[in-house]
C-alpha positions as CSV (number, residue, x, y, z in Angstrom):
1,M,176.6,190.4,64.1
2,E,176.7,187.3,66.2
3,S,178.5,185.3,63.5
4,G,180.9,188.1,62.8
5,F,179.8,188.9,59.3
6,L,178.5,192.4,60.1
7,D,179.5,195.0,62.7
8,Q,176.9,197.0,64.6
9,D,176.9,199.9,62.1
10,E,176.5,197.6,59.1
11,A,173.7,195.7,60.8
12,M,171.9,199.0,61.5
13,H,171.9,199.9,57.8
14,H,171.6,196.5,56.2
15,D,168.9,196.3,53.4
16,H,167.3,193.3,54.9
17,R,167.2,194.3,58.6
18,H,163.5,194.6,58.6
19,E,162.8,191.1,57.4
20,I,161.3,188.6,59.8
21,S,162.4,185.0,59.2
22,N,160.8,183.2,62.1
23,Y,157.3,183.8,63.4
24,V,154.3,182.0,65.0
25,G,152.3,180.2,62.4
26,Y,155.1,179.8,59.9
27,Q,155.4,176.2,58.8
28,E,159.1,176.2,59.1
29,M,159.1,178.0,62.5
30,R,161.9,177.0,64.7
31,I,162.8,177.6,68.3
32,E,166.5,177.7,69.0
33,I,167.6,176.8,72.5
34,G,171.2,177.1,73.4
35,P,172.8,175.9,76.6
36,A,171.5,177.1,79.9
37,I,173.3,180.1,81.3
38,E,173.4,180.5,85.0
39,L,172.9,184.1,86.0
40,A,175.0,185.6,88.7
41,R,173.7,188.1,91.3
42,Y,172.6,191.3,89.6
43,D,172.9,189.9,86.0
44,T,170.3,191.5,83.8
45,V,168.5,190.1,80.9
46,L,166.9,192.3,78.2
47,I,164.4,191.1,75.6
48,A,163.5,193.8,73.2
49,S,162.0,194.5,69.8
50,D,164.0,196.0,66.9
51,G,162.5,199.4,67.7
52,L,164.9,199.7,70.7
53,F,168.0,198.5,68.7
54,D,167.2,200.6,65.7
55,N,167.3,203.8,67.9
56,L,169.9,203.1,70.6
57,Q,173.4,201.8,70.2
58,L,174.3,198.6,72.1
59,N,177.0,200.3,74.2
60,E,174.4,203.0,75.3
61,I,171.9,200.3,76.3
62,V,174.6,198.4,78.3
63,E,175.7,201.5,80.1
64,I,172.1,202.5,81.1
65,I,171.4,198.9,82.3
66,R,174.7,198.6,84.2
67,K,174.4,201.8,86.2
68,N,170.8,202.0,87.3
69,P,168.0,200.2,89.1
70,L,165.5,198.4,86.8
71,R,162.7,200.9,87.2
72,K,165.0,203.8,86.2
73,V,166.5,201.7,83.4
74,S,163.0,201.1,81.9
75,Q,162.2,204.8,82.1
76,Q,165.6,205.9,80.6
77,L,165.5,203.4,77.7
78,A,161.9,204.4,76.8
79,T,162.6,208.1,77.1
80,L,165.8,208.0,75.1
81,C,164.3,205.7,72.4
82,G,161.3,208.1,72.0
83,K,163.6,211.1,71.7
84,R,165.6,209.3,69.0
85,M,162.5,208.3,67.1
86,R,161.6,212.0,67.0
87,N,165.1,212.7,65.7
88,E,165.9,215.0,68.6
89,D,169.5,213.7,68.7
90,P,171.1,214.5,65.3
91,G,174.0,212.2,64.5
92,F,172.4,209.2,66.3
93,P,170.2,206.4,64.9
94,S,166.6,207.4,64.3
95,K,163.9,205.2,63.0
96,P,160.3,205.6,64.1
97,D,159.0,202.1,65.0
98,D,157.1,200.3,67.8
99,V,159.2,199.4,70.8
100,A,158.7,196.8,73.4
101,F,161.1,195.4,76.0
102,V,161.2,193.3,79.1
103,L,164.0,193.5,81.7
104,F,164.8,190.9,84.4
105,R,167.5,191.3,87.0
106,R,168.5,188.5,89.4
107,S,168.5,189.9,92.9
108,G,169.9,187.1,94.9
């Protein structure tokens, strides 16, 4: 998606979306570091496993994060993700998986 070869829907259904190409202990492991990004007040950073992105659409995640305090964001993301994993929202992505995420918001 980042390089423009796939859109969000294509990435969600790609045959190789489950493959891990970089992990601790792998001889060719690499850490890619881009330029530093200065966060503005209230900017929020989300680091998450594929379990979140396999069940929630990016625009849903962004809207939840933009409109709520972090404690509420965490609860809403976890609740909605669990609901989708149980396929309680027909027509939306649903893939049972583990999910983990960390949120950080700059306050000042």
